[in-house]
N, C-alpha and C positions, 0 to 999 in steps of 0.2 A: 055640495057637504053629502052627498049620498055616495059619491065617487070615495070620498075621504073614509067614511064609516067601512065602505065595501073593504078598502085598501087595509083599515083596522083591523076588522074582521079577518079578513085572510091571514095577516098577522100575527095575530093570535093561534087561528089555526096552525099556522107552519111551527109557532114557536112550542106550542101545546104536543104535536106531533114528536117535534126533536125531543121535549122533556119526557114523553112515554116510551120513546126508542131508549134514551138514556135509563131511564127506570128498569125499563128491560134488560137492557146489558146489563147494569149492576146487579138485578136480581140473577141474571144468569150466571154472571163470574161468582156469586154468592155460593150459587149453588155446588159451585165447581168446586171452593173451595171447604166447602163444608166435605162433599165427599173426599177431599185430598185430606181433609182433618182427620175423617171416621177410619180410612185406610192407615195413616200414620200411627193413630192411637192404636188399630190392632198391631201392627209393625213393634211398637213399643213394648205392648204388653207382652208378643213374642220375647221379644230380648231380654226384659224382666227376667222371665221365667226360665229361660234359657241360661239368664247369668246366675240365678238362685240354683239351677243344678249343677252349674260349671263348679259355683264356690262351695255345694256340698263335696262333688267327688274333689277337690281340691284337698277338703276338710277330711275325708276320707282316706286321701293319699298321705295326706301327711300325719295320719295318724298310726297308717299302716307302717310309714316309714320310720317313723318315733318306737314302733314296736320293733320293727328290723334292728333298726340300731341298737335298741338295748339287749337282744337277744344276741347280735354280734358281740357286744361288748362283754 
């Protein structure tokens, strides 16, 4: 019986070790994804800022173009 109890304890220890390793791996990959998400959020904000600037430049160009067309006519 003592041998059986030792085997059960050894199996439990191995299973606990495996679960801790898996939990550590999941935590590591979760942290990597958080960093990646943060970097992508910064890139998205930069792109949105540049998009608004480009839209403003386009509106200015359209106004100038309309003004020039009216001057020519």
